[in-house]
C-alpha positions in Angstrom: -3.9 -40.1 14.9 -4.3 -43.3 17.1 -1.2 -45.4 18.2 -1.9 -48.0 15.5 -1.7 -45.4 12.7 1.2 -43.6 14.4 3.2 -46.9 14.3 2.3 -47.5 10.7 3.4 -43.8 9.9 6.8 -44.9 11.2 6.8 -47.8 9.2 6.1 -46.0 6.1 8.8 -43.2 6.8 11.5 -45.7 7.3 10.4 -48.9 5.2 12.4 -52.1 5.3 10.4 -53.0 2.0 8.5 -51.0 -0.7 5.8 -52.2 -2.9 4.9 -50.1 -6.1 1.6 -50.7 -7.5 0.8 -49.5 -10.9 2.6 -48.8 -14.4 4.5 -45.9 -15.3 4.6 -44.0 -11.9 5.4 -47.3 -10.2 8.4 -47.7 -12.5 9.4 -44.0 -11.7 9.3 -44.9 -7.9 11.4 -47.9 -8.4 13.9 -45.8 -10.1 14.0 -42.9 -7.6 14.3 -45.6 -4.9 17.7 -46.5 -6.8 18.7 -43.0 -7.4 18.6 -42.3 -3.4 20.4 -45.4 -2.7 17.5 -47.5 -0.8 18.8 -50.7 0.1 15.6 -52.7 0.9 13.8 -54.8 -1.5 11.4 -53.3 -4.1 8.3 -55.2 -4.9 6.2 -54.3 -8.1 2.8 -55.2 -8.4 1.5 -55.4 -11.9 -0.4 -58.3 -13.4 0.6 -57.2 -17.2 4.3 -56.9 -16.7 7.2 -59.1 -16.0 9.5 -56.7 -14.6 9.4 -53.1 -13.6 12.7 -51.0 -13.2 14.7 -54.4 -13.0 12.4 -56.0 -10.4 10.5 -58.7 -10.9 6.7 -58.1 -10.8 4.0 -59.8 -8.7 0.4 -60.2 -10.1 -1.4 -59.1 -6.6 -0.5 -57.6 -3.4 -1.5 -60.9 -1.8 1.4 -62.3 -3.7 4.1 -60.4 -2.0 6.5 -62.0 0.3 5.3 -60.4 3.4 3.1 -57.1 4.2 5.2 -54.3 2.9 5.9 -51.5 5.2 5.3 -48.8 2.6 3.3 -49.0 -0.7 3.0 -46.4 -3.5 -0.3 -46.7 -5.4 -0.8 -45.1 -8.8 -3.9 -46.9 -10.3 -7.4 -45.5 -11.3 -9.4 -44.4 -8.4 -11.7 -47.3 -7.9 -8.9 -49.8 -8.2 -7.0 -47.6 -5.7 -9.7 -48.0 -2.8 -9.7 -51.9 -3.5 -6.0 -52.0 -3.4 -5.9 -50.1 0.0 -8.5 -52.4 1.6 -6.5 -55.4 0.4 -3.1 -53.9 1.9 -4.7 -53.0 5.2 -6.1 -56.6 5.4 -2.7 -58.1 4.9 -1.3 -55.6 7.7 0.8 -53.3 5.6 2.3 -50.2 7.1 1.3 -47.2 5.1 0.3 -46.2 1.6 1.0 -43.2 -0.6 -2.0 -42.8 -3.0 -0.5 -40.8 -6.0 -3.9 -41.4 -7.5 -5.9 -38.2 -8.0 -9.9 -37.8 -8.7 -11.0 -37.9 -5.0 -12.1 -35.2 -2.7 -10.7 -32.3 -4.9 -13.0 -33.0 -7.9 -16.4 -32.7 -6.1 -19.2 -34.7 -4.4 -18.6 -38.1 -6.5 -15.0 -37.7 -5.5 -15.6 -36.8 -2.1 -17.7 -40.1 -1.5 -14.7 -42.1 -3.0 -12.1 -40.4 -0.7 -14.4 -41.4 2.3 -14.7 -45.0 0.9 -10.7 -45.0 0.7 -10.3 -43.8 4.3 -12.6 -46.5 5.5 -10.7 -49.0 3.5 -7.4 -47.9 5.0 -8.5 -48.5 8.4 -5.2 -47.9 10.6 -3.1 -47.9 7.6 -1.0 -44.4 7.2 -2.7 -43.3 4.2 -0.9 -40.3 2.6 -2.9 -38.5 0.1 -4.5 -39.2 -2.2 -3.8 -36.7 -5.0 -0.1 -36.3 -3.8 3.4 -36.9 -4.9 4.6 -38.7 -1.7 7.6 -39.0 0.5 11.2 -38.7 0.2 13.5 -39.8 3.5 16.8 -38.5 2.7 18.1 -39.5 6.0 17.1 -43.1 5.5 17.5 -43.1 1.7 13.9 -44.0 0.7 12.0 -42.3 -2.1 8.4 -42.9 -2.8 8.2 -40.5 -5.2 6.9 -40.6 -9.0 9.4 -38.1 -10.6 13.0 -37.3 -10.9 14.0 -35.6 -7.3 16.9 -33.5 -6.3 18.2 -32.6 -3.0 21.1 -33.8 -0.7 21.5 -34.6 2.9 24.8 -34.3 5.0 23.3 -36.5 7.7 20.9 -33.8 8.9 18.4 -31.2 7.5 15.1 -29.9 7.2 11.7 -31.7 6.9 9.5 -30.2 4.3 5.9 -30.7 4.0 3.7 -29.3 1.6 0.1 -29.1 0.3 1.4 -28.8 -3.2 3.1 -31.6 -5.2 4.6 -29.6 -7.7 6.1 -27.1 -5.1 7.6 -29.9 -3.2 9.2 -31.2 -6.4 10.6 -27.8 -7.3 12.0 -27.3 -4.0 13.9 -30.5 -4.3 15.5 -29.1 -7.5 16.7 -25.8 -5.9 20.2 -24.7 -6.6 20.7 -23.8 -2.9 22.5 -26.9 -1.3 19.7 -27.0 1.2 20.1 -29.8 3.8 17.1 -32.0 3.5 16.1 -34.7 5.9 12.4 -35.4 4.5 10.2 -34.1 1.7 6.5 -34.8 2.0 3.7 -33.9 -0.2 0.5 -34.6 1.6 -2.3 -33.8 -1.0 -5.7 -34.2 0.3 -4.9 -35.4 3.8 -7.5 -37.5 3.9 -6.3 -39.6 6.6 -2.6 -38.6 7.6 -2.4 -34.9 7.8 0.4 -32.2 7.8 -0.1 -32.0 11.5 0.6 -35.7 11.9 3.8 -35.4 10.2 4.8 -32.6 12.2 4.1 -34.5 15.3 6.2 -37.7 14.3 9.1 -35.8 12.6 9.6 -33.5 15.4 11.2 -36.2 17.4 13.5 -37.5 14.6 17.3 -37.7 15.0 18.7 -35.5 12.2 15.7 -33.3 11.7 16.8 -29.7 12.7 13.7 -27.7 11.5 10.7 -28.2 9.8 9.2 -26.3 6.8 5.6 -26.2 6.1 3.8 -24.8 3.0 0.1 -24.4 4.2 -2.9 -23.8 2.4 -5.4 -24.6 5.6 -5.3 -26.0 8.8 -8.5 -27.8 9.7 -7.8 -28.7 13.2 -5.9 -25.7 14.9 -5.9 -27.3 18.4 -4.1 -30.2 17.2 -1.7 -28.3 15.1 -0.7 -26.4 18.3 0.3 -29.4 20.0 2.3 -30.9 17.4 4.3 -27.6 16.9 4.9 -26.9 20.7 6.3 -30.5 20.6 8.6 -29.5 17.8 9.7 -26.3 19.8 10.3 -28.3 22.9 12.7 -30.5 20.7 14.6 -27.4 19.6 13.2 -28.1 16.1 11.8 -24.6 14.7 9.1 -24.4 12.4 9.0 -22.2 9.5 5.9 -21.7 7.3 4.6 -20.3 4.0 1.0 -19.6 3.8 -0.5 -19.5 0.6 -4.4 -19.3 -0.6 -5.6 -16.7 1.8 -9.3 -16.1 1.2 -10.9 -12.7 1.2 -13.0 -11.8 4.0 -16.4 -13.5 3.9 -19.9 -11.7 3.7 -20.5 -12.7 7.2 -17.7 -10.2 8.5 -18.4 -7.3 5.8 -20.4 -5.4 8.1 -17.6 -4.8 10.8 -14.3 -3.0 10.8 -12.9 -5.9 12.7 -13.6 -8.2 9.9 -12.2 -5.8 7.4 -8.8 -5.7 9.2 -8.7 -9.2 10.5 -9.5 -11.8 7.9 -8.3 -15.2 7.6 -4.7 -14.4 7.0 -4.4 -12.3 10.2 -5.7 -15.2 12.0 -3.0 -17.6 10.8 -0.3 -14.8 11.7 -1.6 -14.6 15.0 -1.4 -18.4 15.4 2.1 -18.3 13.9 3.2 -15.6 16.3 1.7 -17.4 19.3 3.7 -20.6 18.4 6.7 -19.1 17.4 6.4 -20.0 13.6 8.7 -18.3 11.4 6.5 -17.1 8.6 7.9 -16.6 5.0 6.4 -15.4 1.9 8.3 -17.1 -0.8 9.9 -20.6 -1.6 13.3 -18.9 -1.8 13.0 -17.3 1.7 11.6 -20.6 3.2 14.8 -22.7 1.8 17.3 -19.8 3.0 15.6 -19.7 6.3 15.8 -23.3 6.8 19.2 -23.6 5.6 20.3 -20.9 8.3 18.6 -22.9 11.1 19.9 -26.3 9.8 23.4 -25.2 9.4 24.1 -22.3 11.8 21.3 -22.7 14.3 19.3 -20.2 16.3 21.1 -17.0 17.5 20.7 -16.0 21.4 20.0 -12.5 20.4 19.6 -9.8 17.7 23.6 -8.4 17.8 24.8 -9.0 14.4 28.4 -8.5 13.2 28.7 -7.6 9.3 31.7 -8.0 7.4 32.4 -7.0 3.8 35.0 -5.9 1.6 33.0 -3.1 -0.1 31.3 0.0 1.2 28.4 -0.4 -0.9 27.7 -4.1 0.5 28.3 -2.7 3.9 25.5 0.2 3.3 23.2 -2.8 2.0 23.5 -4.8 5.1 22.8 -1.8 7.3 19.8 -0.7 5.3 18.1 -4.2 5.1 18.9 -4.9 8.9 17.3 -1.9 10.1 14.0 -2.6 8.4 14.2 -6.2 10.0 14.8 -5.2 13.5 18.5 -6.5 13.5 21.2 -4.6 15.1 24.7 -4.1 14.2 26.4 -2.6 17.4 29.3 -0.4 16.8 32.6 -1.9 18.0 33.6 -1.3 21.7 36.5 1.0 22.5 38.8 -2.0 23.0 37.7 -3.5 19.8 37.8 -0.2 17.9 41.4 0.0 18.8 42.6 -3.5 18.1 40.6 -3.1 14.7 42.3 0.4 13.9 45.8 -1.2 14.4 45.1 -4.2 11.9 43.2 -2.4 9.3 44.7 -0.3 6.4 44.5 3.3 6.8 41.9 3.6 4.1 39.5 1.3 6.3 36.8 2.8 8.9 36.3 1.1 12.0 32.4 0.4 11.8 29.9 -2.5 12.0 29.2 -3.6 9.2 32.9 -3.5 8.6 34.5 -2.9 5.3 37.8 -4.3 5.6 38.8 -3.0 2.1 40.6 -4.5 -0.6 44.3 -4.0 0.3 44.4 -6.9 2.7 41.7 -8.9 0.7 42.7 -12.4 0.2 45.7 -12.2 2.6 44.7 -14.8 5.6 47.6 -13.6 7.6 46.2 -10.0 7.6 42.6 -10.9 7.3 42.2 -13.3 10.1 43.7 -11.0 12.8 41.0 -8.4 11.9 38.1 -10.7 12.0 39.5 -12.0 15.5 39.6 -8.6 16.7 36.0 -8.1 15.4 34.8 -11.0 17.4 36.2 -10.2 20.7 33.1 -8.3 21.2 29.9 -10.1 21.9 27.8 -10.9 19.0 24.7 -13.3 18.4 25.5 -13.9 14.6 27.9 -13.0 12.1 27.6 -12.5 8.2 30.1 -11.8 5.5 29.2 -10.6 1.9 31.1 -12.6 -0.7 30.2 -12.9 -4.4 32.1 -15.5 -6.2 33.4 -15.6 -9.9 32.0 -17.5 -12.6 33.3 -21.0 -13.7 36.4 -20.1 -15.7 37.2 -17.0 -14.2 39.3 -18.7 -11.5 42.2 -16.2 -10.8 40.2 -14.7 -7.8 38.8 -17.7 -6.3 41.6 -18.6 -4.0 41.3 -15.0 -2.6 37.7 -15.3 -1.8 38.1 -18.9 -0.3 41.1 -17.5 1.8 39.0 -15.0 3.3 36.0 -17.4 3.7 38.2 -19.8 5.7 39.5 -16.9 7.8 35.6 -16.0 8.7 35.1 -19.5 9.5 37.9 -19.9 11.8 37.2 -16.8 13.5 33.4 -17.5 14.0 33.9 -20.9 15.1 36.7 -19.7 17.8 34.1 -17.3 19.0 31.1 -19.7 19.0 28.9 -17.4 16.7 26.3 -18.7 14.3 27.7 -17.7 11.1 26.8 -17.1 7.3 28.4 -16.2 4.1 25.9 -14.6 1.8 26.2 -13.6 -1.5 24.8 -10.2 -3.1 23.0 -11.9 -5.8 21.4 -15.3 -5.1 23.3 -17.1 -8.1 26.8 -15.6 -7.1 28.0 -18.6 -5.1 28.7 -21.9 -6.5 27.9 -25.5 -5.5 31.4 -26.2 -4.5 31.7 -23.4 -2.2 28.2 -24.1 -0.6 29.1 -27.3 0.2 32.6 -26.4 1.7 30.8 -23.9 3.8 28.0 -26.4 5.2 30.8 -28.9 6.0 32.2 -26.4 8.2 28.9 -25.4 9.5 28.7 -22.0 8.1 25.4 -21.4 6.1 25.9 -20.3 2.5 23.0 -17.8 2.0 22.0 -16.6 -1.3 21.1 -13.0 -1.6 21.7 -10.3 1.1 18.0 -9.5 1.6 17.2 -13.3 1.7 20.1 -13.8 4.2 18.9 -11.1 6.7 15.4 -12.2 6.4 16.6 -15.6 7.3 18.5 -14.4 10.2 15.8 -12.1 11.3 13.6 -15.0 11.4 15.8 -17.2 13.5 16.4 -14.4 16.1 12.6 -13.9 16.3 12.1 -17.5 16.9 14.7 -17.5 19.6 13.1 -14.8 21.6 9.8 -16.6 21.4 11.0 -19.9 22.2 11.2 -20.0 26.0 7.6 -18.4 25.9 6.2 -20.9 23.6 7.7 -23.8 25.8 5.9 -22.5 28.8 2.4 -21.5 27.1 -0.1 -24.6 27.9 -3.1 -22.2 26.8 -5.5 -24.0 24.6 -5.9 -22.5 21.1 -8.9 -23.1 19.2 -12.7 -23.0 19.5 -13.9 -24.4 22.9 -14.8 -28.1 22.9 -18.2 -27.8 23.6 -20.6 -25.1 22.0 -18.5 -24.5 18.9 -20.5 -22.8 16.2 -21.0 -24.6 13.0 -18.0 -24.9 10.5 -18.0 -22.6 7.5 -16.0 -24.9 5.3 -18.9 -26.9 4.2 -18.0 -30.0 5.9 -19.3 -31.4 9.2 -16.6 -31.0 11.6 -15.5 -34.0 13.5 -13.7 -34.8 16.5 -10.4 -36.6 15.3 -9.9 -38.2 18.8 -13.1 -40.2 18.2 -15.9 -38.1 19.7 -17.9 -37.9 16.5 -19.3 -34.9 15.0 -18.9 -31.7 16.9 -22.6 -30.6 17.9 -23.4 -27.2 16.4 -25.6 -24.8 18.2 -29.0 -24.4 16.7 -29.5 -20.6 17.3 -28.3 -18.3 14.8 -26.2 -15.3 15.5 -28.0 -12.1 15.9 -27.0 -8.4 16.1 -28.0 -6.4 19.3 -28.0 -2.6 19.4 -25.5 -0.3 21.1 -27.7 0.2 24.2 -27.6 -3.7 24.9 -24.0 -4.1 23.9 -23.1 -1.3 26.3 -25.1 -3.1 29.1 -22.9 -6.1 28.4 -19.7 -4.3 28.1 -20.5 -2.7 31.6 -21.1 -6.3 33.1 -17.7 -7.3 31.3 -15.8 -4.9 33.3 -15.3 -2.4 30.2 -16.1 1.3 31.3 -18.8 2.9 29.1 -20.3 6.7 29.2 -23.0 7.1 31.6 -26.2 6.9 29.5 -29.8 6.0 29.5 -31.9 4.4 26.5 -35.1 6.6 26.2 -37.9 7.1 23.6 -37.8 10.3 21.4 -40.1 12.3 23.8 -38.1 11.1 27.0 -34.7 11.9 25.5 -34.5 15.5 26.7 -35.2 14.6 30.2 -32.8 11.8 30.1 -30.2 14.1 28.9 -30.9 16.8 31.7 -30.5 13.9 34.3 -27.1 12.8 32.8 -25.8 16.2 32.6 -24.9 18.3 29.4 -23.4 18.1 27.1 -24.7 14.7 25.8 -24.6 12.7 22.5 -27.8 11.1 21.1 -28.0 8.1 18.9 -30.8 6.2 17.6 -30.7 2.4 18.4 -31.6 -0.4 15.7 -30.1 -3.5 14.7 -30.3 -2.3 11.2 -27.6 0.6 12.1 -24.4 -1.0 12.4 -22.6 2.2 11.1 -24.7 4.9 12.6 -22.8 7.8 11.3 -23.5 7.2 7.8 -26.9 7.0 8.4 -27.0 10.3 10.2 -28.2 8.6 13.4 -25.8 10.4 15.7 -25.7 13.8 17.2 -22.8 15.0 19.5 -22.0 18.0 21.8 -25.7 18.8 22.6 -25.9 21.3 25.3 -29.4 21.8 26.2 -33.0 20.2 26.1 -33.8 22.0 23.0 -30.8 20.9 21.3 -31.7 17.4 22.3 -35.1 17.7 21.0 -34.1 19.0 17.6 -31.4 16.3 17.4 -33.8 13.6 17.6 -36.1 15.1 15.0 -33.0 15.5 12.8 -32.1 11.7 13.3 -35.4 10.6 12.4 -35.5 12.3 9.1 -31.9 11.3 8.4 -32.6 7.7 9.1 -36.0 7.6 7.1 -33.8 8.8 4.0 -31.1 6.3 4.7 -33.2 3.2 5.5 -37.0 3.7 6.6 -37.0 0.0 7.9 -34.3 0.9 10.2 -36.7 3.6 12.3 -37.0 3.0 15.9 -38.1 5.1 18.9 -35.1 3.9 20.8 -32.5 6.5 21.6 -29.3 6.1 23.6 -28.4 9.3 25.5 -24.9 9.6 26.9 -22.4 12.0 28.4 -19.9 13.3 26.4 -16.4 12.2 27.0 -13.5 14.6 26.9 -11.0 14.4 23.8 -8.7 11.3 24.3 -4.8 10.8 23.7 -5.7 8.1 21.3 -8.6 6.2 19.7 -8.5 2.4 19.5 -10.3 -0.1 17.9 -10.9 -3.4 20.0 -12.6 -6.3 18.2 -13.3 -9.9 19.4 -14.7 -12.3 17.3 -15.2 -16.2 17.4 -13.8 -18.2 14.6 -15.0 -21.8 14.2 -11.4 -23.3 13.9 -9.2 -20.6 15.6 -11.6 -19.8 18.4 -11.6 -16.1 20.0 -9.4 -13.6 18.2 -8.7 -10.1 19.4 -8.1 -7.3 17.0 -6.5 -4.1 18.2 -5.9 -1.0 15.8 -6.2 2.5 15.2 -9.9 3.5 16.0 -12.2 6.4 14.9 -11.8 8.0 11.7 -8.2 6.3 11.3 -9.6 2.7 11.0 -10.0 2.8 7.2 -7.6 5.4 6.6 -4.5 3.7 7.9 -5.5 0.1 8.5 -3.2 -0.3 11.5 -4.0 -3.5 13.2 -2.8 -6.5 15.0 -4.6 -9.7 15.7 -3.7 -12.1 18.7 -5.5 -15.2 19.7 -7.3 -15.6 23.1 -6.7 -16.5 25.6 -4.0 -13.6 25.8 -1.7 -12.4 28.7 -0.6 -9.1 29.4 2.7 -9.6 27.7 0.7 -10.7 24.6 -1.6 -7.5 24.6 1.6 -5.2 25.2 3.4 -6.7 22.6 0.4 -6.3 20.1 -0.1 -2.4 21.1 3.6 -1.9 20.8 3.4 -3.0 17.0 0.5 -0.5 16.2 1.4 2.8 14.7 -1.1 4.6 17.0 1.1 3.5 19.8 3.3 6.5 19.6 0.1 8.6 20.8 0.2 6.3 23.7 3.6 7.3 24.7 2.9 10.9 24.6 2.9 12.8 21.5 4.0 16.5 20.9 3.8 17.6 24.6 0.5 15.5 25.4 0.9 13.2 28.4 1.3 9.5 28.2 -1.2 7.0 28.6 -1.1 4.7 31.4 -0.3 1.6 29.4 -0.4 -0.6 32.3 -4.1 0.5 33.0 -4.9 0.0 29.5 -3.3 -3.4 29.1 -5.1 -4.4 32.3 -8.5 -3.2 31.0 -8.0 -5.2 27.7 -6.9 -8.2 29.5 -10.0 -8.1 31.9 -12.4 -7.7 28.8 -10.7 -10.6 26.9 -10.8 -12.8 30.0 -14.5 -12.1 30.3 -15.2 -13.0 26.7 -13.3 -16.2 27.1 -15.4 -17.0 30.0 -18.4 -16.3 27.6 -17.2 -17.9 24.5 -20.3 -19.5 23.5 -22.5 -16.4 23.9 -20.5 -13.8 22.0 -19.8 -14.3 18.1 -18.4 -10.9 17.6 -17.8 -7.6 19.6 -16.4 -4.4 18.3 -15.5 -1.3 20.2 -14.8 1.6 18.0 -13.6 3.8 19.3 -12.2 3.1 22.7 -11.0 6.3 24.1 -7.8 6.1 25.8 -7.5 8.7 28.4 -4.4 9.8 30.6 -5.7 7.6 33.6 -8.8 5.5 32.0 -10.6 4.2 29.1 -13.9 4.5 27.9 -15.9 2.5 24.9 -17.6 5.2 23.2 -19.0 3.1 20.5 -19.8 -0.5 20.4 -21.7 -3.3 18.1 -22.2 -7.0 19.1 -23.5 -10.2 17.5 -24.5 -13.0 19.9 -25.9 -16.3 20.1 -27.8 -17.7 23.0 -27.6 -14.5 25.0 -30.5 -12.2 26.1 -29.8 -9.1 27.8 
C-alpha cells in the first residue's frame, strides 16, 4: 500500500463526510450512520430520487459539495467501475464497493475487477463484494444492513473475508467491545493486511480479530502483525477454507502430514497469533484481551461456589496447559480461618454456600486467596433468568467482592458462566465497566485465558524476531493459485523459474544430504553385478535398495533388502528386488543399487521434511518416522529460517518426544546434538532455497550420541548432483 492510498484509507476509516451511491442499500447505509450517531453530512447520489433517508439527493458525484472522505457504492458493476473512476478523479478518499459480480464470478468478472482497481488509482478501494466498515470509536457506519455491537471507548478491530459472518458477529449477545468491524470482500485493492497495518496503531484498538480464508502475501502480513504486537495489540485468527493437500504433495509423507492448514498454523505460531476455531471462541478471546488484558503467566486462581464447577475448571484447564497452583502454606492458613468448616482449601476453590452472598465474609476469603501470586483469576457464576430476581443480589455481591479483590491484587480477571447464555446483559456491562471480562461458558472462558497466556509468552520473541517469512525475493517458484504473482511494492510480476521440479533418487539425495551436513550411512552406488563387491568393501551387514526416480516408496515395491550378511545374500537380494519391482512397475526397473551399512536400532525414528511453498517459503515438518508416520500422524510444522528454540519447541510438542527423553530404561538422546543437526540442515536448505523443492528424510535415526538419515527422497529444481 503506497503512502497516498494509506492516507486515503485513514480518511475512509474516519470520514468527515459520507457519500452513499445507489438505491435501497444506500438508504440503509444512511440509516446505519444515523443509528450509530454519525455527526458528519451524508450525501446520497441518485438521479431518480429526491431524498434518501431524509437527506437531499445529488444527481451525480460531481454535484457533491466536495470530494467525500468515504463513499459507499451499490450500483450495477459496470456503473460501479465508472463511478469509482469519477470519484478518484475528484479526489475522494475511499470507497466501499458493495457491488458483487467481479473476480468471484470467473474470468469476465476478473476482467471487470482489474478495471475497477485501475479506475480507483490511489483511492482506498474496499471490496468489491463486501459489506463495508463500521467505526464504533468514531461513530461511522458504511454498512448496508442493521448492525449491532457497542463500544465502551475501546475494543477489538475485527476484519473478515465473509460479509455475513461480520454481520453475525455484530449481532452477538456477548457484550463484545467493538472498535471496528470490516468486511474486506475480494480485497482487490485494500487487503486484510492493509487494515491490520493501519489499525494496529489506532488509539482504542486493544486487539485485532481476523477471519482468514487466504493470505496472498505472507511477507507483508508478517510485517503488519509484528507491528501490531510491537504496539501491544494481540491478534486472534479464525482460519477457514483449508484445502486438502494437493496432488503435487500426494507422493510424500511430508505433504500428507503438512498441508496448507499446518503452514498457516506454523505462521500463526511464529507471529504469536492466537488461533481459534469458532466465532464464539474468537469473541470470548477478544473480549478477555480487550477488557482484562494479557496475563504475565499461566498461574490461575479459580473460585466457585460449587464443587462441580471447581472440578470442571480443573479438568478443562489441565488440557489447555493452565495451572491452578495450590495455596501456599500461609495462604492456606488464612483461608482455613475464613472459610466455613465444610469448605476445603484448594485451587480451584469452592467457598461453599454458607457464606454465599455475604460480602463481609466472602471478600476476606477472596483477599486471602489473592495474597498468593497469580497471573489471572476466574470465578464461575450463572445468573438467574429475568423474573427470578430473589437471588440476584447475592450473585452480584459476590461478583463485586471478586472485582474488588482482583483489582487490589492487580490480577486480570474474568467472571464466567457455566452455560454461555447464563449471564445477562446488565451484568456483563457492569463487569466490563469494572474491567473484568464477562466470559460465557467455562470451556470458552478457559480457552480465551489460555490463548491470552500463550500470546503473552510469545510476545517478547515476536518483537525480537526480524527473520523474513515467505518465499525468497528472487527465484520464487510459480504460484499455484492460478494468478500471476505480483510484487505489491511496484516491482511488477515476480519472475518464475522456467525449469520444472524433478525427483532424484536416494543415492543422489544422500550425496546432497552429506554435503548439507546431515549424516548418512556409509554406502556406495553400484550395478547389480558389483553390489556384492561393494558390500564387502563397506562391511557386513548391509542394506541394498534399487534406485529409480519412479520408486518414491521402495518398501511397498519390494525394492529394499535389509540385514544382508554375506556376498551371496547380497546377490540373492538383487535378484529378488528385480523380480519384485518388475511385478510392481516394470518401468521403474534399473541397474543402480544403493549398498549401505546397517545402522544399529535407534532410540527413536523421526520424519524430517522440508518443502518450498510459493507463499510461505520453506517449511520444516518434524514428526514420528518409520512405520509410525501413517499410524499416529504425529507432526509439527515450523517455518524457516528457524533457530534452536523453534526446533526444540517443535520437538517437545511431538508424542515421540518421550522416546527422546529415555523410555523404559533406555538412555536419553542428546537433544542438543539433535537440535543442532536439524538447525544446520535447515540453514543449509535456506541458503539453497532456489534449488530444493522438497526433501524428506524418513526415518532419521536418533541414536544416543548421533543422528543418521537412513532413507531420503528429494525433488529439486536447477541442481545437478
